[in-house]
C-alpha positions as CSV (number, residue, x, y, z in Angstrom):
1,M,122.9,59.5,125.4
2,N,124.8,62.5,126.6
3,T,123.1,65.8,125.5
4,G,125.8,68.0,127.1
5,V,123.4,69.0,129.8
6,D,124.9,70.0,133.2
7,D,122.5,68.3,135.7
8,G,123.9,70.3,138.6
9,L,123.2,73.5,136.8
10,W,119.6,72.5,136.0
11,S,119.1,71.2,139.5
12,A,120.0,74.6,140.8
13,I,117.7,76.3,138.3
14,G,114.9,73.8,139.0
15,D,113.9,75.4,142.3
16,P,111.3,78.2,141.9
17,T,112.7,80.3,144.8
18,R,116.2,80.2,143.2
19,R,114.7,81.2,139.8
20,R,113.0,84.1,141.5
21,M,116.3,85.1,143.1
22,I,118.0,85.0,139.7
23,D,115.2,87.2,138.4
24,L,115.7,89.7,141.2
25,L,119.4,89.8,140.9
26,L,119.1,90.4,137.1
27,A,116.6,93.2,137.6
28,E,118.5,94.9,140.4
29,G,122.1,94.1,139.2
30,Q,123.1,92.7,142.6
31,G,121.8,91.9,146.1
32,T,122.6,90.5,149.5
33,A,120.9,87.7,151.4
34,T,119.2,90.4,153.5
35,T,117.9,92.4,150.5
36,L,116.7,89.2,148.7
37,S,115.0,87.9,151.8
38,A,113.0,91.1,152.1
39,R,111.6,90.4,148.6
40,L,111.0,86.7,149.0
41,P,108.6,84.6,151.2
42,V,111.6,82.8,152.9
43,T,114.0,83.6,155.7
44,R,117.4,85.1,155.3
45,Q,118.9,81.8,156.3
46,A,117.0,80.0,153.5
47,V,118.1,82.7,151.0
48,T,121.7,82.1,152.1
49,K,121.4,78.3,151.5
50,H,119.8,79.0,148.0
51,L,122.6,81.4,147.2
52,T,125.1,78.7,148.1
53,V,123.5,76.3,145.7
54,L,123.5,78.9,142.9
55,D,127.1,79.8,143.7
56,R,128.2,76.1,143.4
57,A,126.4,75.9,140.1
58,G,128.3,79.0,138.9
59,L,125.1,81.0,138.4
60,V,126.0,83.7,140.9
61,R,129.3,85.3,142.0
62,S,129.8,87.2,145.2
63,T,132.1,89.9,146.7
64,A,132.5,90.9,150.3
65,A,130.5,93.9,151.4
66,G,131.1,94.6,155.1
67,R,129.5,91.8,157.1
68,E,127.5,90.5,154.0
69,R,128.2,89.4,150.5
70,R,126.9,91.0,147.4
71,Y,125.7,88.6,144.8
72,H,125.3,89.1,141.0
73,V,124.4,86.7,138.2
74,D,127.2,85.2,136.2
75,E,125.9,86.1,132.8
76,A,128.2,83.7,131.0
77,Q,126.9,80.7,133.0
78,L,123.3,81.9,132.5
79,A,123.9,82.0,128.8
80,R,125.4,78.5,129.0
81,A,122.1,77.4,130.7
82,A,120.0,79.0,128.0
83,A,122.1,77.3,125.3
84,Q,121.6,74.0,126.9
85,L,117.9,74.6,127.2
86,Q,117.7,75.4,123.5
87,S,119.7,72.3,122.6
88,V,117.4,70.1,124.7
89,G,114.3,71.8,123.2
90,A,115.6,71.0,119.7
91,L,116.2,67.4,120.6
92,W,112.6,67.1,121.9
93,D,111.2,68.8,118.9
94,A,112.9,66.2,116.7
95,R,111.6,63.4,118.9
96,L,108.1,64.7,118.8
97,Q,108.2,65.0,115.0
98,R,109.2,61.3,114.8
99,V,106.3,60.4,117.1
100,K,103.9,62.4,115.0
101,K,105.0,60.6,111.8
102,I,104.5,57.2,113.5
103,A,101.1,58.2,114.7
104,E,100.1,59.5,111.2
105,A,101.4,56.3,109.6
106,I,99.3,54.2,112.1
107,Q,96.2,56.4,111.3
108,R,96.7,56.0,107.5
109,A,97.0,52.2,107.9
110,K,93.7,52.2,109.9
111,N,92.0,54.3,107.3
112,E,93.1,52.0,104.5
113,K,91.6,49.0,106.3
114,K,88.2,50.6,106.3
């Protein structure tokens, strides 16, 4: 069953360091690998690799700034991710309601046998 979920997008968001980077970029409006690495417990090289993953997923965009690149969150792509999460949540809520009804029916049947 296709739920319309972009696995590449969610793989990128799935990493806690990348989520923290998105939080920092949203809070500060933009950042470079250097400024982000100063706020995170990882090296600048690791930050650069994480930014590459986020860029491939479309979650960040960059512009040249001297010898570095300035990154900012692509709000449209982030909104798309939030919409997907809401959709998946609604599907799971419906599934859990079906499981609850089955469990209640089983319990009623047990109670009737007593």
